[in-house]
N, CA, C and O atoms as CSV, one atom per row, in Angstrom:
chain,resi,resn,atom,element,x,y,z
A,1,MET,N,N,-16.039,-17.080,5.544
A,1,MET,CA,C,-15.470,-15.775,5.789
A,1,MET,C,C,-14.389,-15.483,4.748
A,1,MET,O,O,-13.770,-16.389,4.189
A,2,ARG,N,N,-14.184,-14.188,4.508
A,2,ARG,CA,C,-13.179,-13.753,3.538
A,2,ARG,C,C,-12.645,-12.399,3.975
A,2,ARG,O,O,-13.413,-11.527,4.382
A,3,LEU,N,N,-11.339,-12.222,3.892
A,3,LEU,CA,C,-10.724,-10.928,4.191
A,3,LEU,C,C,-11.167,-9.933,3.118
A,3,LEU,O,O,-11.018,-10.202,1.926
A,4,LEU,N,N,-11.714,-8.780,3.537
A,4,LEU,CA,C,-12.222,-7.795,2.589
A,4,LEU,C,C,-11.229,-6.685,2.292
A,4,LEU,O,O,-10.894,-6.449,1.131
A,5,HIS,N,N,-10.747,-5.991,3.340
A,5,HIS,CA,C,-9.808,-4.897,3.121
A,5,HIS,C,C,-9.043,-4.588,4.402
A,5,HIS,O,O,-9.400,-5.025,5.496
A,6,THR,N,N,-7.982,-3.820,4.219
A,6,THR,CA,C,-7.224,-3.254,5.326
A,6,THR,C,C,-7.332,-1.745,5.192
A,6,THR,O,O,-7.138,-1.196,4.108
A,7,MET,N,N,-7.646,-1.070,6.305
A,7,MET,CA,C,-7.813,0.378,6.272
A,7,MET,C,C,-6.538,1.067,6.750
A,7,MET,O,O,-5.973,0.715,7.785
A,8,LEU,N,N,-6.101,2.050,5.977
A,8,LEU,CA,C,-4.958,2.891,6.342
A,8,LEU,C,C,-5.428,4.338,6.342
A,8,LEU,O,O,-6.039,4.795,5.376
A,9,ARG,N,N,-5.146,5.061,7.422
A,9,ARG,CA,C,-5.459,6.487,7.465
A,9,ARG,C,C,-4.338,7.242,6.748
A,9,ARG,O,O,-3.158,6.991,6.992
A,10,VAL,N,N,-4.708,8.150,5.878
A,10,VAL,CA,C,-3.716,8.867,5.085
A,10,VAL,C,C,-3.892,10.377,5.266
A,10,VAL,O,O,-4.992,10.859,5.536
A,11,GLY,N,N,-2.794,11.107,5.112
A,11,GLY,CA,C,-2.806,12.551,5.304
A,11,GLY,C,C,-3.092,13.350,4.053
A,11,GLY,O,O,-3.427,14.532,4.137
A,12,ASN,N,N,-2.967,12.730,2.897
A,12,ASN,CA,C,-3.238,13.394,1.620
A,12,ASN,C,C,-3.761,12.323,0.675
A,12,ASN,O,O,-2.988,11.517,0.157
A,13,LEU,N,N,-5.056,12.313,0.452
A,13,LEU,CA,C,-5.681,11.229,-0.298
A,13,LEU,C,C,-5.182,11.151,-1.736
A,13,LEU,O,O,-4.894,10.059,-2.224
A,14,GLU,N,N,-5.075,12.268,-2.413
A,14,GLU,CA,C,-4.626,12.247,-3.818
A,14,GLU,C,C,-3.201,11.716,-3.932
A,14,GLU,O,O,-2.895,10.948,-4.844
A,15,ARG,N,N,-2.333,12.120,-3.015
A,15,ARG,CA,C,-0.946,11.631,-3.007
A,15,ARG,C,C,-0.920,10.116,-2.789
A,15,ARG,O,O,-0.160,9.404,-3.446
A,16,SER,N,N,-1.739,9.635,-1.878
A,16,SER,CA,C,-1.776,8.202,-1.596
A,16,SER,C,C,-2.363,7.405,-2.756
A,16,SER,O,O,-1.851,6.341,-3.104
A,17,ILE,N,N,-3.430,7.917,-3.352
A,17,ILE,CA,C,-3.998,7.244,-4.530
A,17,ILE,C,C,-2.949,7.179,-5.625
A,17,ILE,O,O,-2.797,6.140,-6.267
A,18,ALA,N,N,-2.225,8.258,-5.852
A,18,ALA,CA,C,-1.179,8.273,-6.880
A,18,ALA,C,C,-0.107,7.235,-6.574
A,18,ALA,O,O,0.339,6.532,-7.481
A,19,PHE,N,N,0.315,7.122,-5.319
A,19,PHE,CA,C,1.335,6.134,-4.960
A,19,PHE,C,C,0.848,4.721,-5.242
A,19,PHE,O,O,1.535,3.949,-5.911
A,20,TYR,N,N,-0.314,4.384,-4.745
A,20,TYR,CA,C,-0.797,3.012,-4.882
A,20,TYR,C,C,-1.162,2.658,-6.324
A,20,TYR,O,O,-1.049,1.495,-6.713
A,21,THR,N,N,-1.593,3.624,-7.118
A,21,THR,CA,C,-1.947,3.325,-8.511
A,21,THR,C,C,-0.759,3.487,-9.460
A,21,THR,O,O,-0.513,2.614,-10.293
A,22,GLU,N,N,-0.026,4.585,-9.346
A,22,GLU,CA,C,1.057,4.857,-10.287
A,22,GLU,C,C,2.363,4.155,-9.921
A,22,GLU,O,O,3.098,3.735,-10.815
A,23,VAL,N,N,2.667,4.019,-8.636
A,23,VAL,CA,C,3.928,3.406,-8.203
A,23,VAL,C,C,3.776,1.901,-8.001
A,23,VAL,O,O,4.632,1.130,-8.434
A,24,LEU,N,N,2.687,1.473,-7.344
A,24,LEU,CA,C,2.502,0.038,-7.086
A,24,LEU,C,C,1.581,-0.650,-8.086
A,24,LEU,O,O,1.424,-1.870,-8.032
A,25,GLY,N,N,0.975,0.097,-8.990
A,25,GLY,CA,C,0.196,-0.509,-10.064
A,25,GLY,C,C,-1.195,-1.000,-9.699
A,25,GLY,O,O,-1.781,-1.788,-10.441
A,26,MET,N,N,-1.737,-0.550,-8.567
A,26,MET,CA,C,-3.107,-0.915,-8.212
A,26,MET,C,C,-4.077,-0.070,-9.031
A,26,MET,O,O,-3.672,0.853,-9.738
A,27,ARG,N,N,-5.350,-0.394,-8.924
A,27,ARG,CA,C,-6.411,0.388,-9.557
A,27,ARG,C,C,-7.244,1.059,-8.481
A,27,ARG,O,O,-7.432,0.503,-7.398
A,28,LEU,N,N,-7.738,2.241,-8.772
A,28,LEU,CA,C,-8.714,2.885,-7.895
A,28,LEU,C,C,-10.040,2.196,-8.167
A,28,LEU,O,O,-10.591,2.311,-9.262
A,29,LEU,N,N,-10.556,1.479,-7.170
A,29,LEU,CA,C,-11.766,0.684,-7.344
A,29,LEU,C,C,-13.037,1.501,-7.108
A,29,LEU,O,O,-14.023,1.349,-7.830
A,30,ARG,N,N,-13.007,2.351,-6.111
A,30,ARG,CA,C,-14.151,3.215,-5.826
A,30,ARG,C,C,-13.762,4.261,-4.792
A,30,ARG,O,O,-12.778,4.113,-4.068
A,31,GLN,N,N,-14.562,5.324,-4.741
A,31,GLN,CA,C,-14.362,6.404,-3.779
A,31,GLN,C,C,-15.714,6.826,-3.236
A,31,GLN,O,O,-16.725,6.743,-3.934
A,32,SER,N,N,-15.730,7.282,-1.980
A,32,SER,CA,C,-16.965,7.831,-1.414
A,32,SER,C,C,-16.618,8.969,-0.473
A,32,SER,O,O,-15.565,8.973,0.165
A,33,VAL,N,N,-17.525,9.937,-0.399
A,33,VAL,CA,C,-17.347,11.120,0.446
A,33,VAL,C,C,-18.462,11.120,1.488
A,33,VAL,O,O,-19.626,10.880,1.166
A,34,ASN,N,N,-18.095,11.391,2.737
A,34,ASN,CA,C,-19.085,11.528,3.793
A,34,ASN,C,C,-19.001,12.951,4.326
A,34,ASN,O,O,-18.155,13.277,5.159
A,35,GLU,N,N,-19.891,13.780,3.829
A,35,GLU,CA,C,-19.921,15.206,4.213
A,35,GLU,C,C,-20.208,15.374,5.703
A,35,GLU,O,O,-19.576,16.199,6.363
A,36,ALA,N,N,-21.144,14.611,6.233
A,36,ALA,CA,C,-21.574,14.777,7.626
A,36,ALA,C,C,-20.438,14.509,8.605
A,36,ALA,O,O,-20.296,15.216,9.603
A,37,TYR,N,N,-19.637,13.497,8.327
A,37,TYR,CA,C,-18.555,13.145,9.255
A,37,TYR,C,C,-17.172,13.545,8.736
A,37,TYR,O,O,-16.159,13.223,9.356
A,38,LYS,N,N,-17.132,14.234,7.619
A,38,LYS,CA,C,-15.915,14.854,7.081
A,38,LYS,C,C,-14.780,13.868,6.849
A,38,LYS,O,O,-13.683,14.011,7.389
A,39,TYR,N,N,-15.075,12.861,6.027
A,39,TYR,CA,C,-14.017,11.943,5.602
A,39,TYR,C,C,-14.307,11.468,4.186
A,39,TYR,O,O,-15.444,11.501,3.714
A,40,THR,N,N,-13.235,11.023,3.521
A,40,THR,CA,C,-13.335,10.460,2.179
A,40,THR,C,C,-12.619,9.122,2.184
A,40,THR,O,O,-11.543,8.984,2.766
A,41,LEU,N,N,-13.220,8.142,1.534
A,41,LEU,CA,C,-12.639,6.813,1.414
A,41,LEU,C,C,-12.280,6.540,-0.038
A,41,LEU,O,O,-13.006,6.925,-0.954
A,42,ALA,N,N,-11.153,5.873,-0.233
A,42,ALA,CA,C,-10.772,5.396,-1.557
A,42,ALA,C,C,-10.315,3.950,-1.400
A,42,ALA,O,O,-9.497,3.637,-0.535
A,43,PHE,N,N,-10.847,3.083,-2.236
A,43,PHE,CA,C,-10.476,1.669,-2.206
A,43,PHE,C,C,-9.593,1.387,-3.409
A,43,PHE,O,O,-9.964,1.684,-4.544
A,44,VAL,N,N,-8.412,0.809,-3.153
A,44,VAL,CA,C,-7.462,0.476,-4.217
A,44,VAL,C,C,-7.106,-0.998,-4.115
A,44,VAL,O,O,-7.110,-1.579,-3.030
A,45,GLY,N,N,-6.796,-1.598,-5.271
A,45,GLY,CA,C,-6.415,-3.000,-5.262
A,45,GLY,C,C,-6.027,-3.482,-6.640
A,45,GLY,O,O,-6.024,-2.722,-7.608
A,46,TYR,N,N,-5.698,-4.765,-6.711
A,46,TYR,CA,C,-5.263,-5.368,-7.969
A,46,TYR,C,C,-6.389,-6.088,-8.702
A,46,TYR,O,O,-6.214,-6.491,-9.852
A,47,GLY,N,N,-7.528,-6.255,-8.064
A,47,GLY,CA,C,-8.650,-6.943,-8.691
A,47,GLY,C,C,-9.946,-6.492,-8.069
A,47,GLY,O,O,-9.957,-5.637,-7.184
A,48,GLU,N,N,-11.021,-7.057,-8.522
A,48,GLU,CA,C,-12.335,-6.686,-8.029
A,48,GLU,C,C,-12.489,-7.034,-6.550
A,48,GLU,O,O,-12.002,-8.068,-6.093
A,49,GLU,N,N,-13.161,-6.173,-5.820
A,49,GLU,CA,C,-13.387,-6.399,-4.390
A,49,GLU,C,C,-14.161,-7.686,-4.128
A,49,GLU,O,O,-14.021,-8.280,-3.058
A,50,SER,N,N,-14.957,-8.117,-5.064
A,50,SER,CA,C,-15.727,-9.347,-4.887
A,50,SER,C,C,-14.832,-10.582,-4.930
A,50,SER,O,O,-15.257,-11.670,-4.540
A,51,GLU,N,N,-13.596,-10.419,-5.402
A,51,GLU,CA,C,-12.690,-11.553,-5.551
A,51,GLU,C,C,-11.409,-11.446,-4.733
A,51,GLU,O,O,-10.821,-12.470,-4.383
A,52,GLN,N,N,-10.964,-10.234,-4.421
A,52,GLN,CA,C,-9.687,-10.033,-3.738
A,52,GLN,C,C,-9.812,-8.983,-2.645
A,52,GLN,O,O,-10.657,-8.089,-2.708
A,53,ALA,N,N,-8.955,-9.112,-1.646
A,53,ALA,CA,C,-8.872,-8.080,-0.614
A,53,ALA,C,C,-8.241,-6.822,-1.227
A,53,ALA,O,O,-7.507,-6.903,-2.212
A,54,CYS,N,N,-8.534,-5.672,-0.636
A,54,CYS,CA,C,-7.993,-4.410,-1.131
A,54,CYS,C,C,-7.600,-3.532,0.050
A,54,CYS,O,O,-7.711,-3.938,1.207
A,55,LEU,N,N,-7.144,-2.338,-0.256
A,55,LEU,CA,C,-6.818,-1.352,0.780
A,55,LEU,C,C,-7.872,-0.254,0.772
A,55,LEU,O,O,-8.278,0.229,-0.284
A,56,GLU,N,N,-8.302,0.128,1.955
A,56,GLU,CA,C,-9.191,1.268,2.119
A,56,GLU,C,C,-8.335,2.427,2.629
A,56,GLU,O,O,-7.809,2.372,3.740
A,57,LEU,N,N,-8.199,3.461,1.826
A,57,LEU,CA,C,-7.458,4.655,2.220
A,57,LEU,C,C,-8.469,5.640,2.784
A,57,LEU,O,O,-9.383,6.074,2.082
A,58,THR,N,N,-8.301,5.991,4.054
A,58,THR,CA,C,-9.252,6.867,4.731
A,58,THR,C,C,-8.595,8.220,4.974
A,58,THR,O,O,-7.562,8.320,5.635
A,59,TYR,N,N,-9.219,9.256,4.425
A,59,TYR,CA,C,-8.748,10.616,4.659
A,59,TYR,C,C,-9.775,11.337,5.523
A,59,TYR,O,O,-10.894,11.604,5.084
A,60,ASN,N,N,-9.383,11.649,6.755
A,60,ASN,CA,C,-10.200,12.467,7.650
A,60,ASN,C,C,-9.836,13.915,7.370
A,60,ASN,O,O,-8.699,14.333,7.591
A,61,TRP,N,N,-10.795,14.668,6.887
A,61,TRP,CA,C,-10.549,16.025,6.430
A,61,TRP,C,C,-9.808,16.837,7.481
A,61,TRP,O,O,-10.198,16.876,8.648
A,62,GLY,N,N,-8.726,17.487,7.041
A,62,GLY,CA,C,-7.972,18.371,7.924
A,62,GLY,C,C,-6.860,17.694,8.704
A,62,GLY,O,O,-6.079,18.376,9.366
A,63,VAL,N,N,-6.765,16.370,8.646
A,63,VAL,CA,C,-5.692,15.655,9.350
A,63,VAL,C,C,-4.614,15.319,8.322
A,63,VAL,O,O,-4.846,14.536,7.402
A,64,GLU,N,N,-3.438,15.916,8.487
A,64,GLU,CA,C,-2.385,15.775,7.484
A,64,GLU,C,C,-1.375,14.685,7.778
A,64,GLU,O,O,-0.602,14.324,6.891
A,65,ALA,N,N,-1.349,14.143,9.000
A,65,ALA,CA,C,-0.356,13.117,9.325
A,65,ALA,C,C,-0.851,12.250,10.473
A,65,ALA,O,O,-1.636,12.682,11.316
A,66,TYR,N,N,-0.370,11.022,10.477
A,66,TYR,CA,C,-0.670,10.071,11.544
A,66,TYR,C,C,0.620,9.414,11.991
A,66,TYR,O,O,1.586,9.344,11.232
A,67,GLU,N,N,0.632,8.939,13.207
A,67,GLU,CA,C,1.740,8.143,13.732
A,67,GLU,C,C,1.312,6.686,13.586
A,67,GLU,O,O,0.370,6.255,14.251
A,68,PRO,N,N,1.995,5.910,12.719
A,68,PRO,CA,C,1.570,4.520,12.512
A,68,PRO,C,C,1.590,3.662,13.780
A,68,PRO,O,O,0.870,2.666,13.850
A,69,GLY,N,N,2.389,4.021,14.771
A,69,GLY,CA,C,2.401,3.254,16.012
A,69,GLY,C,C,3.320,2.046,15.951
A,69,GLY,O,O,4.006,1.815,14.955
A,70,THR,N,N,3.321,1.290,17.020
A,70,THR,CA,C,4.224,0.132,17.102
A,70,THR,C,C,3.518,-1.196,16.883
A,70,THR,O,O,4.186,-2.226,16.786
A,71,ALA,N,N,2.198,-1.211,16.802
A,71,ALA,CA,C,1.477,-2.467,16.620
A,71,ALA,C,C,1.386,-2.880,15.151
A,71,ALA,O,O,1.487,-4.064,14.832
A,72,PHE,N,N,1.199,-1.919,14.266
A,72,PHE,CA,C,1.060,-2.224,12.842
A,72,PHE,C,C,2.413,-2.625,12.266
A,72,PHE,O,O,3.427,-1.991,12.559
A,73,GLY,N,N,2.433,-3.675,11.449
A,73,GLY,CA,C,3.678,-4.118,10.829
A,73,GLY,C,C,3.790,-3.654,9.387
A,73,GLY,O,O,4.499,-2.693,9.089
A,74,HIS,N,N,3.087,-4.340,8.493
A,74,HIS,CA,C,3.187,-4.018,7.075
A,74,HIS,C,C,2.061,-4.678,6.295
A,74,HIS,O,O,1.349,-5.543,6.805
A,75,VAL,N,N,1.916,-4.246,5.040
A,75,VAL,CA,C,1.051,-4.877,4.062
A,75,VAL,C,C,1.991,-5.643,3.134
A,75,VAL,O,O,3.043,-5.124,2.760
A,76,ALA,N,N,1.628,-6.866,2.761
A,76,ALA,CA,C,2.489,-7.676,1.890
A,76,ALA,C,C,1.859,-7.841,0.508
A,76,ALA,O,O,0.651,-8.037,0.372
A,77,ILE,N,N,2.716,-7.755,-0.512
A,77,ILE,CA,C,2.286,-7.898,-1.903
A,77,ILE,C,C,3.205,-8.910,-2.577
A,77,ILE,O,O,4.427,-8.818,-2.459
A,78,ALA,N,N,2.620,-9.875,-3.281
A,78,ALA,CA,C,3.402,-10.850,-4.051
A,78,ALA,C,C,3.832,-10.210,-5.371
A,78,ALA,O,O,3.042,-9.539,-6.035
A,79,VAL,N,N,5.090,-10.426,-5.739
A,79,VAL,CA,C,5.619,-9.945,-7.013
A,79,VAL,C,C,6.407,-11.080,-7.674
A,79,VAL,O,O,7.008,-11.891,-6.970
A,80,PRO,N,N,6.418,-11.157,-9.005
A,80,PRO,CA,C,7.163,-12.243,-9.652
A,80,PRO,C,C,8.680,-12.085,-9.563
A,80,PRO,O,O,9.408,-13.078,-9.559
A,81,ASP,N,N,9.160,-10.834,-9.492
A,81,ASP,CA,C,10.598,-10.563,-9.428
A,81,ASP,C,C,10.809,-9.349,-8.532
A,81,ASP,O,O,10.557,-8.218,-8.947
A,82,VAL,N,N,11.268,-9.578,-7.309
A,82,VAL,CA,C,11.392,-8.495,-6.328
A,82,VAL,C,C,12.435,-7.458,-6.760
A,82,VAL,O,O,12.286,-6.275,-6.454
A,83,TYR,N,N,13.472,-7.879,-7.456
A,83,TYR,CA,C,14.508,-6.944,-7.914
A,83,TYR,C,C,13.949,-6.013,-8.996
A,83,TYR,O,O,14.170,-4.802,-8.957
A,84,ALA,N,N,13.226,-6.588,-9.957
A,84,ALA,CA,C,12.619,-5.778,-11.017
A,84,ALA,C,C,11.536,-4.864,-10.442
A,84,ALA,O,O,11.401,-3.717,-10.868
A,85,ALA,N,N,10.770,-5.366,-9.482
A,85,ALA,CA,C,9.721,-4.549,-8.861
A,85,ALA,C,C,10.333,-3.333,-8.173
A,85,ALA,O,O,9.815,-2.223,-8.301
A,86,CYS,N,N,11.431,-3.533,-7.445
A,86,CYS,CA,C,12.078,-2.401,-6.758
A,86,CYS,C,C,12.642,-1.399,-7.759
A,86,CYS,O,O,12.558,-0.190,-7.542
A,87,ALA,N,N,13.209,-1.889,-8.838
A,87,ALA,CA,C,13.730,-0.977,-9.860
A,87,ALA,C,C,12.600,-0.138,-10.456
A,87,ALA,O,O,12.759,1.067,-10.650
A,88,ALA,N,N,11.460,-0.770,-10.747
A,88,ALA,CA,C,10.316,-0.046,-11.312
A,88,ALA,C,C,9.752,0.948,-10.305
A,88,ALA,O,O,9.381,2.060,-10.679
A,89,ILE,N,N,9.683,0.566,-9.043
A,89,ILE,CA,C,9.171,1.458,-8.000
A,89,ILE,C,C,10.075,2.679,-7.857
A,89,ILE,O,O,9.586,3.800,-7.713
A,90,ARG,N,N,11.383,2.468,-7.895
A,90,ARG,CA,C,12.329,3.606,-7.837
A,90,ARG,C,C,12.134,4.539,-9.028
A,90,ARG,O,O,12.117,5.760,-8.869
A,91,GLU,N,N,11.986,3.963,-10.223
A,91,GLU,CA,C,11.791,4.761,-11.440
A,91,GLU,C,C,10.545,5.626,-11.351
A,91,GLU,O,O,10.496,6.710,-11.932
A,92,ARG,N,N,9.543,5.155,-10.631
A,92,ARG,CA,C,8.289,5.884,-10.487
A,92,ARG,C,C,8.295,6.810,-9.270
A,92,ARG,O,O,7.273,7.411,-8.939
A,93,GLY,N,N,9.450,6.923,-8.604
A,93,GLY,CA,C,9.575,7.845,-7.483
A,93,GLY,C,C,9.317,7.240,-6.119
A,93,GLY,O,O,9.263,7.966,-5.126
A,94,GLY,N,N,9.157,5.928,-6.046
A,94,GLY,CA,C,8.934,5.264,-4.770
A,94,GLY,C,C,10.216,5.101,-3.979
A,94,GLY,O,O,11.313,5.199,-4.530
A,95,VAL,N,N,10.075,4.850,-2.678
A,95,VAL,CA,C,11.214,4.702,-1.771
A,95,VAL,C,C,11.347,3.243,-1.343
A,95,VAL,O,O,10.439,2.677,-0.734
A,96,VAL,N,N,12.492,2.644,-1.669
A,96,VAL,CA,C,12.789,1.281,-1.217
A,96,VAL,C,C,13.509,1.426,0.118
A,96,VAL,O,O,14.594,2.003,0.185
A,97,SER,N,N,12.904,0.903,1.174
A,97,SER,CA,C,13.477,1.055,2.512
A,97,SER,C,C,14.291,-0.157,2.959
A,97,SER,O,O,15.072,-0.063,3.906
A,98,ARG,N,N,14.117,-1.278,2.296
A,98,ARG,CA,C,14.930,-2.483,2.546
A,98,ARG,C,C,15.191,-3.093,1.185
A,98,ARG,O,O,14.265,-3.525,0.498
A,99,GLU,N,N,16.458,-3.127,0.799
A,99,GLU,CA,C,16.831,-3.626,-0.514
A,99,GLU,C,C,16.426,-5.084,-0.689
A,99,GLU,O,O,16.339,-5.827,0.289
A,100,PRO,N,N,16.179,-5.495,-1.928
A,100,PRO,CA,C,15.805,-6.879,-2.180
A,100,PRO,C,C,16.903,-7.849,-1.756
A,100,PRO,O,O,18.093,-7.564,-1.890
A,101,GLY,N,N,16.483,-8.982,-1.249
A,101,GLY,CA,C,17.411,-10.024,-0.843
A,101,GLY,C,C,16.681,-11.042,0.002
A,101,GLY,O,O,15.493,-10.893,0.287
A,102,PRO,N,N,17.401,-12.084,0.403
A,102,PRO,CA,C,16.752,-13.130,1.193
A,102,PRO,C,C,16.319,-12.622,2.569
A,102,PRO,O,O,16.981,-11.781,3.178
A,103,VAL,N,N,15.196,-13.152,3.038
A,103,VAL,CA,C,14.727,-12.846,4.376
A,103,VAL,C,C,15.745,-13.402,5.368
A,103,VAL,O,O,16.360,-14.436,5.110
A,104,LYS,N,N,15.923,-12.730,6.489
A,104,LYS,CA,C,16.875,-13.209,7.495
A,104,LYS,C,C,16.490,-14.609,7.947
A,104,LYS,O,O,15.348,-14.852,8.337
A,105,GLY,N,N,17.435,-15.518,7.892
A,105,GLY,CA,C,17.200,-16.888,8.324
A,105,GLY,C,C,16.454,-17.739,7.311
A,105,GLY,O,O,15.988,-18.827,7.651
A,106,GLY,N,N,16.329,-17.267,6.064
A,106,GLY,CA,C,15.601,-18.033,5.055
A,106,GLY,C,C,16.089,-17.746,3.658
A,106,GLY,O,O,17.131,-17.118,3.466
A,107,THR,N,N,15.340,-18.203,2.692
A,107,THR,CA,C,15.734,-18.031,1.292
A,107,THR,C,C,14.730,-17.224,0.480
A,107,THR,O,O,15.014,-16.859,-0.661
A,108,THR,N,N,13.571,-16.941,1.041
A,108,THR,CA,C,12.567,-16.159,0.323
A,108,THR,C,C,13.106,-14.763,0.058
A,108,THR,O,O,13.622,-14.106,0.962
A,109,GLU,N,N,12.985,-14.311,-1.193
A,109,GLU,CA,C,13.458,-12.985,-1.588
A,109,GLU,C,C,12.382,-11.952,-1.269
A,109,GLU,O,O,11.242,-12.073,-1.717
A,110,ILE,N,N,12.756,-10.930,-0.488
A,110,ILE,CA,C,11.817,-9.877,-0.095
A,110,ILE,C,C,12.466,-8.508,-0.236
A,110,ILE,O,O,13.675,-8.394,-0.440
A,111,ALA,N,N,11.649,-7.481,-0.126
A,111,ALA,CA,C,12.100,-6.089,-0.042
A,111,ALA,C,C,10.982,-5.321,0.650
A,111,ALA,O,O,9.869,-5.829,0.787
A,112,PHE,N,N,11.275,-4.098,1.086
A,112,PHE,CA,C,10.262,-3.230,1.668
A,112,PHE,C,C,10.303,-1.880,0.990
A,112,PHE,O,O,11.373,-1.381,0.640
A,113,VAL,N,N,9.133,-1.287,0.803
A,113,VAL,CA,C,9.006,0.085,0.320
A,113,VAL,C,C,8.139,0.841,1.310
A,113,VAL,O,O,7.407,0.236,2.094
A,114,LYS,N,N,8.221,2.159,1.274
A,114,LYS,CA,C,7.414,3.017,2.148
A,114,LYS,C,C,6.400,3.772,1.300
A,114,LYS,O,O,6.714,4.245,0.208
A,115,ASP,N,N,5.187,3.879,1.816
A,115,ASP,CA,C,4.199,4.706,1.128
A,115,ASP,C,C,4.360,6.146,1.612
A,115,ASP,O,O,5.158,6.392,2.517
A,116,PRO,N,N,3.631,7.100,1.042
A,116,PRO,CA,C,3.831,8.505,1.415
A,116,PRO,C,C,3.558,8.827,2.886
A,116,PRO,O,O,4.049,9.834,3.394
A,117,ASP,N,N,2.777,7.980,3.579
A,117,ASP,CA,C,2.489,8.210,4.994
A,117,ASP,C,C,3.409,7.418,5.909
A,117,ASP,O,O,3.243,7.448,7.128
A,118,GLY,N,N,4.381,6.707,5.338
A,118,GLY,CA,C,5.340,5.963,6.136
A,118,GLY,C,C,4.971,4.512,6.407
A,118,GLY,O,O,5.692,3.823,7.129
A,119,TYR,N,N,3.860,4.029,5.843
A,119,TYR,CA,C,3.491,2.630,6.027
A,119,TYR,C,C,4.446,1.740,5.237
A,119,TYR,O,O,4.858,2.085,4.130
A,120,SER,N,N,4.790,0.603,5.811
A,120,SER,CA,C,5.681,-0.351,5.147
A,120,SER,C,C,4.881,-1.292,4.262
A,120,SER,O,O,3.826,-1.796,4.650
A,121,ILE,N,N,5.405,-1.516,3.068
A,121,ILE,CA,C,4.837,-2.458,2.123
A,121,ILE,C,C,5.927,-3.490,1.833
A,121,ILE,O,O,6.985,-3.148,1.306
A,122,GLU,N,N,5.668,-4.742,2.174
A,122,GLU,CA,C,6.625,-5.809,1.906
A,122,GLU,C,C,6.337,-6.397,0.530
A,122,GLU,O,O,5.191,-6.698,0.196
A,123,LEU,N,N,7.382,-6.554,-0.254
A,123,LEU,CA,C,7.291,-7.219,-1.545
A,123,LEU,C,C,7.885,-8.606,-1.369
A,123,LEU,O,O,9.032,-8.735,-0.940
A,124,ILE,N,N,7.123,-9.648,-1.692
A,124,ILE,CA,C,7.580,-11.027,-1.539
A,124,ILE,C,C,7.601,-11.676,-2.916
A,124,ILE,O,O,6.592,-11.712,-3.621
A,125,GLN,N,N,8.774,-12.187,-3.284
A,125,GLN,CA,C,8.897,-12.811,-4.605
A,125,GLN,C,C,8.166,-14.146,-4.610
A,125,GLN,O,O,8.463,-15.046,-3.825
A,126,ARG,N,N,7.203,-14.246,-5.518
A,126,ARG,CA,C,6.432,-15.475,-5.702
A,126,ARG,C,C,6.272,-15.691,-7.202
A,126,ARG,O,O,5.919,-14.763,-7.929
A,127,PRO,N,N,6.529,-16.908,-7.666
A,127,PRO,CA,C,6.373,-17.159,-9.125
A,127,PRO,C,C,4.947,-16.967,-9.610
A,127,PRO,O,O,4.669,-17.140,-10.796
């Protein structure tokens, strides 16, 4: 078994694709449109789907916002330098919601950013 993707419902597909590609540096891997059921999917990630998990951004036509709820936590991304990553994300217009620093009760350096729909993205410093 292998983790394939995590699906996030988004209110504006182009805005979300721009965030994940331009702010977080992912690539748009593929897109598909389903006319019959009125939704569009976009898959973004850092590598090929055959080798790495990715995000599936689902836009249900006409739905502009979702409530993330209390069950979903966050998506985590490894970065070599969490401080530099946050600075670059800010420069590209991203929102840092938790400044870089050690995790509570530990030494791992982390930070959090928000995507345009309010989903939390954790940045974890890993060499």
